[in-house]
C-alpha positions as CSV (number, residue, x, y, z in Angstrom):
1,M,-4.6,-6.2,-37.3
2,S,-2.5,-9.2,-36.1
3,T,0.7,-7.2,-36.8
4,L,-0.6,-4.4,-34.6
5,L,-1.4,-6.8,-31.7
6,K,2.0,-8.4,-32.0
7,S,3.6,-5.1,-31.9
8,I,1.7,-4.1,-28.8
9,V,2.4,-7.4,-27.1
10,S,6.1,-7.0,-27.9
11,V,6.2,-3.5,-26.4
12,H,4.2,-4.6,-23.3
13,R,6.6,-7.5,-22.6
14,R,9.6,-5.3,-22.7
15,V,8.4,-3.2,-19.8
16,D,10.1,-4.1,-16.6
17,M,9.5,-2.7,-13.1
18,Q,12.0,0.1,-13.4
19,S,10.8,1.4,-16.7
20,A,7.2,1.2,-15.7
21,L,7.9,3.4,-12.7
22,T,8.9,6.3,-15.0
23,L,5.5,6.3,-16.6
24,P,2.4,7.9,-15.2
25,H,0.1,5.0,-14.5
26,P,-3.4,5.8,-15.9
27,L,-5.0,5.2,-12.5
28,L,-2.4,7.2,-10.6
29,S,-1.8,10.1,-12.9
30,L,-1.8,13.3,-11.0
31,N,-3.5,15.4,-13.6
32,G,-5.7,12.9,-15.5
33,F,-5.2,11.8,-19.1
34,D,-3.9,15.0,-20.7
35,K,-0.2,14.2,-20.0
36,I,-0.2,10.5,-21.1
37,S,1.1,10.1,-24.6
38,T,0.1,7.4,-27.1
39,K,3.5,5.8,-26.7
40,Q,3.1,5.7,-22.9
41,I,-0.4,4.1,-23.2
42,K,1.1,1.2,-25.2
43,T,3.6,0.4,-22.5
44,L,1.2,0.6,-19.5
45,P,0.4,-2.7,-17.8
46,F,-3.1,-3.9,-18.8
47,T,-3.9,-5.7,-15.6
48,H,-6.3,-4.5,-13.0
49,A,-8.7,-6.0,-10.6
50,R,-12.4,-5.6,-11.6
51,K,-15.4,-5.6,-9.3
52,L,-18.5,-7.5,-10.1
53,N,-21.0,-5.2,-12.0
54,S,-18.5,-2.3,-11.8
55,P,-18.9,0.6,-14.2
56,P,-16.3,1.3,-16.9
57,T,-13.0,2.4,-15.5
58,K,-10.2,4.5,-16.8
59,L,-8.4,1.3,-17.6
60,N,-11.2,0.5,-20.0
61,Y,-10.8,3.9,-21.6
62,L,-7.1,3.4,-22.2
63,L,-7.8,0.0,-23.9
64,V,-10.5,1.3,-26.2
65,A,-9.5,0.3,-29.7
66,S,-10.7,1.3,-33.1
67,N,-12.8,-1.8,-33.8
68,S,-14.1,-4.9,-32.1
69,S,-11.3,-7.1,-33.3
70,A,-8.7,-4.9,-31.6
71,K,-10.8,-4.9,-28.4
72,K,-11.0,-8.7,-28.4
73,G,-7.3,-9.0,-28.9
74,L,-6.5,-6.5,-26.1
75,Q,-8.9,-8.3,-23.8
76,V,-7.2,-11.6,-24.4
77,M,-3.9,-10.0,-23.4
78,A,-5.6,-8.5,-20.2
79,D,-7.1,-11.9,-19.3
80,D,-3.6,-13.6,-19.7
81,E,-2.3,-11.2,-17.0
82,Y,-4.9,-12.7,-14.6
83,A,-3.3,-16.2,-14.9
84,P,-2.5,-17.5,-11.4
85,L,1.1,-17.4,-10.2
86,S,2.9,-20.6,-9.3
87,G,1.6,-21.9,-6.1
88,A,-1.9,-20.4,-6.5
89,D,-5.1,-22.4,-6.7
90,P,-7.0,-21.2,-9.8
91,G,-10.2,-22.9,-8.7
92,S,-10.7,-21.1,-5.4
93,F,-12.8,-18.3,-6.7
94,G,-15.7,-16.5,-5.0
95,K,-16.6,-13.3,-3.3
96,I,-15.3,-12.1,0.0
97,L,-18.1,-12.1,2.7
98,L,-20.4,-9.0,2.5
99,S,-18.5,-7.5,-0.4
100,D,-18.4,-7.4,-4.2
101,V,-14.6,-8.3,-4.2
102,V,-13.9,-11.4,-6.2
103,V,-11.0,-13.7,-5.1
104,R,-9.4,-14.5,-8.4
105,R,-6.4,-16.5,-7.0
106,R,-6.2,-18.0,-3.6
107,R,-2.6,-18.3,-2.4
108,Q,-1.5,-20.5,0.5
109,A,1.0,-18.5,2.6
110,F,1.8,-21.2,5.2
111,W,1.4,-24.6,3.7
112,G,2.6,-26.5,0.6
113,R,5.8,-24.4,0.1
114,K,9.4,-24.2,1.2
115,W,10.2,-21.6,3.9
116,N,13.5,-19.8,3.7
117,S,15.4,-18.2,6.6
118,L,13.8,-14.7,6.1
119,D,10.3,-16.3,6.2
120,I,11.1,-18.0,9.5
121,E,12.7,-14.8,10.9
122,N,9.6,-12.8,10.1
123,A,7.3,-15.4,11.5
124,V,9.3,-15.7,14.8
125,I,9.2,-11.9,15.3
126,I,5.5,-11.6,14.6
127,L,4.7,-14.6,16.8
128,A,6.9,-13.3,19.6
129,M,5.0,-10.0,19.6
130,H,1.7,-11.8,19.7
131,V,2.8,-14.0,22.6
132,L,4.0,-10.9,24.6
133,C,0.6,-9.3,23.8
134,L,-1.2,-12.3,25.3
135,C,0.7,-11.7,28.6
136,A,-0.8,-8.2,28.9
137,P,-3.7,-9.0,31.3
138,F,-1.3,-10.5,33.7
139,Y,1.1,-7.6,33.7
140,F,-1.2,-4.6,33.6
141,T,-0.3,-1.4,35.2
142,W,-1.7,2.1,34.3
143,T,1.9,3.4,33.8
144,A,2.6,0.5,31.3
145,L,-0.6,1.3,29.5
146,W,0.2,4.9,29.1
147,V,3.8,4.0,27.9
148,A,2.3,1.7,25.3
149,Y,-0.2,4.4,24.2
150,G,2.4,7.2,24.0
151,F,4.9,5.1,21.9
152,Y,2.0,3.8,19.8
153,V,1.2,7.3,18.7
154,V,4.8,8.2,18.1
155,T,5.7,5.1,16.1
156,G,2.3,5.1,14.4
157,L,3.0,8.5,13.0
158,G,6.4,7.2,12.0
159,I,4.5,4.9,9.6
160,T,1.7,7.1,8.5
161,L,3.5,10.5,8.3
162,S,7.0,9.3,7.5
163,F,7.1,5.9,5.7
164,H,3.8,6.6,3.9
165,R,3.1,10.2,3.1
166,N,6.6,11.6,3.3
167,L,8.9,8.9,2.0
168,S,6.6,6.8,-0.3
169,H,4.6,9.7,-1.9
170,R,6.7,12.8,-1.2
171,S,3.6,14.6,-0.2
172,F,5.6,17.2,1.6
173,K,9.2,18.1,2.6
174,L,10.8,18.2,6.0
175,P,14.3,19.2,7.2
176,K,16.5,16.2,7.0
177,W,17.0,16.0,10.8
178,L,13.2,15.8,11.2
179,E,12.7,13.5,8.3
180,Y,15.2,11.1,9.8
181,F,13.6,11.4,13.2
182,F,10.2,10.4,12.0
183,A,11.6,7.6,9.9
184,Y,13.4,6.3,13.0
185,C,10.1,6.3,14.8
186,G,8.7,4.2,12.0
187,V,11.5,1.7,12.4
188,Q,10.4,1.2,16.0
189,A,7.0,0.0,14.7
190,L,8.8,-3.2,13.6
191,Q,7.3,-3.1,10.1
192,R,10.7,-3.5,8.3
193,D,13.1,-0.8,7.3
194,P,12.1,2.3,5.2
195,I,13.6,1.0,2.0
196,F,11.6,-2.2,2.0
197,W,8.4,-0.6,3.2
198,V,8.5,2.2,0.7
199,S,9.5,0.0,-2.2
200,T,6.6,-2.5,-1.5
201,H,4.1,0.4,-1.1
202,R,5.1,2.1,-4.3
203,H,4.8,-1.2,-6.1
204,H,1.3,-1.6,-4.6
205,H,0.2,1.7,-6.1
206,Q,1.7,1.1,-9.5
207,F,0.0,-2.3,-9.9
208,C,-2.9,-1.8,-7.5
209,D,-5.2,-4.9,-7.3
210,S,-3.6,-6.4,-10.4
211,E,-1.6,-9.7,-10.5
212,R,1.5,-7.8,-9.6
213,D,0.1,-6.2,-6.5
214,P,1.9,-7.7,-3.5
215,H,-1.1,-7.6,-1.2
216,S,-4.4,-7.5,-3.0
217,P,-7.6,-9.1,-1.5
218,T,-8.1,-10.7,-5.0
219,E,-5.8,-13.4,-3.5
220,G,-7.9,-13.7,-0.3
221,F,-8.6,-11.6,2.7
222,W,-6.1,-13.2,5.1
223,F,-3.4,-13.2,2.5
224,S,-3.8,-9.5,1.8
225,H,-4.0,-8.8,5.6
226,M,-0.8,-10.6,6.7
227,G,-0.1,-13.9,4.7
228,W,2.0,-12.2,2.1
229,L,4.6,-11.1,4.7
230,F,5.6,-14.7,5.4
231,D,6.7,-15.5,1.8
232,A,9.8,-13.6,0.8
233,N,10.0,-15.4,-2.6
234,Y,6.4,-14.3,-3.3
235,I,7.3,-10.7,-2.6
236,T,10.4,-11.0,-4.9
237,E,8.2,-12.6,-7.6
238,K,5.7,-9.7,-7.4
239,C,8.0,-6.8,-6.9
240,G,11.4,-7.9,-8.2
241,G,13.4,-6.2,-5.5
242,P,13.6,-2.6,-4.3
243,S,14.5,-1.0,-7.7
244,N,12.1,1.9,-7.2
245,V,13.6,3.6,-4.2
246,E,16.8,5.1,-5.5
247,D,16.0,8.3,-3.7
248,L,16.3,6.5,-0.4
249,E,19.1,4.1,-1.3
250,K,21.5,7.0,-2.1
251,Q,21.1,8.3,1.5
252,P,23.5,6.7,4.0
253,F,20.9,6.9,6.8
254,Y,18.4,4.7,5.1
255,K,21.0,2.2,4.0
256,F,22.2,2.1,7.6
257,M,18.6,1.4,8.8
258,Q,18.3,-1.3,6.2
259,D,21.5,-3.0,7.3
260,T,20.9,-2.7,11.0
261,Y,17.1,-2.8,11.1
262,F,16.5,-5.5,13.8
263,L,19.0,-4.0,16.2
264,H,17.0,-0.9,16.9
265,P,13.7,-2.4,18.2
266,I,15.8,-4.9,20.2
267,A,17.7,-2.0,21.8
268,F,14.4,-0.2,22.5
269,G,13.0,-3.3,24.2
270,V,16.0,-3.6,26.4
271,L,15.6,0.1,27.4
272,L,11.9,-0.5,28.2
273,Y,12.8,-3.5,30.4
274,A,15.4,-1.6,32.2
275,W,13.0,1.3,32.7
276,G,9.9,-0.5,34.0
277,G,10.6,-4.3,34.0
278,F,8.5,-6.9,32.3
279,P,5.2,-4.9,32.3
280,F,6.8,-2.2,30.2
281,L,8.2,-4.8,27.8
282,V,4.8,-6.5,27.5
283,W,2.9,-3.3,26.9
284,G,5.5,-1.1,25.3
285,M,6.6,-3.8,22.8
286,G,4.1,-6.6,22.7
287,V,0.8,-4.7,22.9
288,R,2.0,-1.6,21.0
289,I,3.6,-3.5,18.1
290,T,0.9,-6.1,17.7
291,L,-1.8,-3.4,17.6
292,G,0.3,-1.5,15.1
293,F,0.7,-4.6,13.0
294,H,-2.9,-5.3,12.6
295,I,-4.1,-1.7,12.2
296,T,-1.6,-1.2,9.4
297,W,-2.5,-4.5,7.8
298,L,-6.2,-3.6,7.9
299,V,-5.5,-0.8,5.4
300,N,-4.2,-3.4,3.0
301,S,-7.2,-5.7,3.5
302,V,-10.3,-4.0,4.8
303,S,-9.7,-0.7,2.9
304,H,-9.8,-2.7,-0.4
305,I,-12.9,-4.7,0.5
306,W,-15.4,-2.8,2.7
307,G,-16.4,0.9,2.5
308,K,-17.4,3.4,0.0
309,Q,-15.8,4.7,-3.2
310,A,-16.0,8.5,-3.6
311,W,-13.6,8.6,-6.6
312,N,-13.3,6.7,-9.9
313,T,-9.9,5.2,-9.2
314,G,-10.6,2.0,-11.1
315,D,-9.3,-0.1,-8.3
316,L,-10.8,-1.7,-5.1
317,S,-9.8,1.1,-2.6
318,R,-12.5,2.2,-0.2
319,N,-13.1,4.9,2.3
320,N,-13.7,3.5,5.8
321,W,-14.5,5.9,8.6
322,W,-13.8,3.6,11.6
323,L,-10.5,2.5,10.1
324,A,-9.6,6.1,9.6
325,L,-10.0,6.7,13.3
326,L,-7.7,3.8,14.2
327,T,-5.0,4.6,11.6
328,F,-4.6,8.4,12.0
329,G,-6.5,9.0,8.8
330,E,-5.2,6.2,6.6
331,G,-8.7,4.7,6.3
332,W,-9.7,7.4,3.8
333,H,-8.1,5.0,1.3
334,N,-10.1,5.7,-1.8
335,N,-9.3,9.4,-1.3
336,H,-5.6,8.4,-1.1
337,H,-5.7,6.2,-4.2
338,A,-7.4,9.0,-6.1
339,F,-4.7,11.6,-5.1
340,E,-1.8,9.6,-3.9
341,Y,0.4,12.6,-3.9
342,S,-1.8,14.4,-1.3
343,A,-0.6,15.0,2.2
344,R,-4.3,15.2,3.2
345,H,-6.4,12.0,3.1
346,G,-9.5,13.2,4.9
347,L,-10.6,15.6,2.1
348,E,-13.9,16.6,3.7
349,W,-14.1,18.7,6.8
350,W,-15.7,15.8,8.7
351,Q,-13.2,13.2,7.6
352,I,-10.9,13.0,10.6
353,D,-7.2,12.7,9.6
354,I,-4.8,13.0,12.5
355,T,-1.7,12.7,10.3
356,W,-2.9,15.6,8.2
357,Y,-3.4,17.7,11.3
358,V,0.2,17.0,12.3
359,V,1.5,17.9,8.9
360,R,-0.6,21.0,8.9
361,F,0.9,22.0,12.3
362,L,4.4,21.4,11.0
363,Q,3.6,23.6,8.0
364,A,2.3,26.3,10.2
365,I,5.5,26.5,12.2
366,G,7.6,26.4,9.0
367,L,9.0,22.8,9.2
368,A,6.9,21.2,6.5
369,T,7.1,22.7,3.0
370,D,5.9,21.9,-0.5
371,V,2.7,20.4,1.0
372,K,0.6,18.9,-1.7
373,V,-3.2,18.7,-1.8
374,P,-5.5,18.1,-4.8
375,S,-6.9,21.0,-6.7
376,E,-10.6,21.3,-7.5
377,V,-9.8,20.6,-11.2
378,Q,-8.0,17.4,-10.2
379,K,-11.0,16.4,-8.0
380,Q,-13.4,16.9,-10.9
381,R,-11.3,14.7,-13.1
382,M,-11.5,11.8,-10.6
383,A,-15.2,12.2,-9.7
384,F,-17.6,9.5,-11.0
385,E,-20.1,12.1,-12.3
386,K,-17.4,14.2,-14.0
387,E,-16.1,11.8,-16.6
388,A,-15.2,13.6,-19.9
389,F,-16.5,10.6,-22.0
390,Q,-18.1,7.2,-21.5
391,P,-16.7,4.9,-24.2
392,E,-18.0,1.3,-24.5
393,P,-16.2,-1.0,-22.0
394,I,-14.2,-3.8,-23.5
395,S,-16.3,-7.0,-23.6
């Protein structure tokens, strides 16, 4: 038995980020368990966030061993993965208000660590946008408001339609000129370049709510909401660099966006100022970008804390109707984690999903192709009441 455990530990420790990306994660498999081999199961990361009083998850199923000794050994390995990272306070545990989410590690993003130049740069940019936003009541005009709203929709779709559904998950295909147009709109949202955004998001899905998730509420609400963005070393510690975006890195357009990222929002701000003066700068940059910041960040925080779970994803993702309205459909987050490949997040007719409506329109006019949505069989496999078996959870 000890030989078996040592062998499993040895295999597990050899898995790095790049090799793990080639495996179908048990919680993210598109077609359930039928395509996961025994060899692949051994190399899957055992970490995963667990809710208080949660039912057995698919992670439990994958860790079911032949006897209690094996179960105990595997659980010890899983518990080791919950060990706090350097800089975390292992004693700051508890539940987030009005939720069943347990904070397993509370990380300090602002104090007690050394800031590098990238941390300071990010903080200055985010602070500058918030300061501009505070000027909004003093520079209000109806024209400036409509400018902010119009560009918020365009750049917001740049994040939800391009960065998220098209680039991160390849939920559909677009002609390259249109793909690059939407990606450029996403760059104007000031949420970093496509390579960084997509890499971090893919890593989030691969290790959702585990120790290696870059923005899980298991490290605290505010840290998952925005604190993680101010610690570049933490992101490197969690993600290890953008090694999971070779599809983007081999395209000169995305490399150019990565190398010249900050120049594009600056140029856009200059154009806004030349067009409508300081009111256009305040509303078209400050208000628009700050609103976009927090609405996107709410998906990372709120959608993993409050709401309902329609699917047995084994993570903390939730469906949240009011957040879906603010985020063009991204608030149907449990749906998304159940079927990450799906271009449609609002799976029910009453679940409003603006991004899906745009994709559907592009499909109708022949611009969006290979549009992916879950089949009924795939839905049955992810439903709570449709589990094929209910093995004893690891204790």
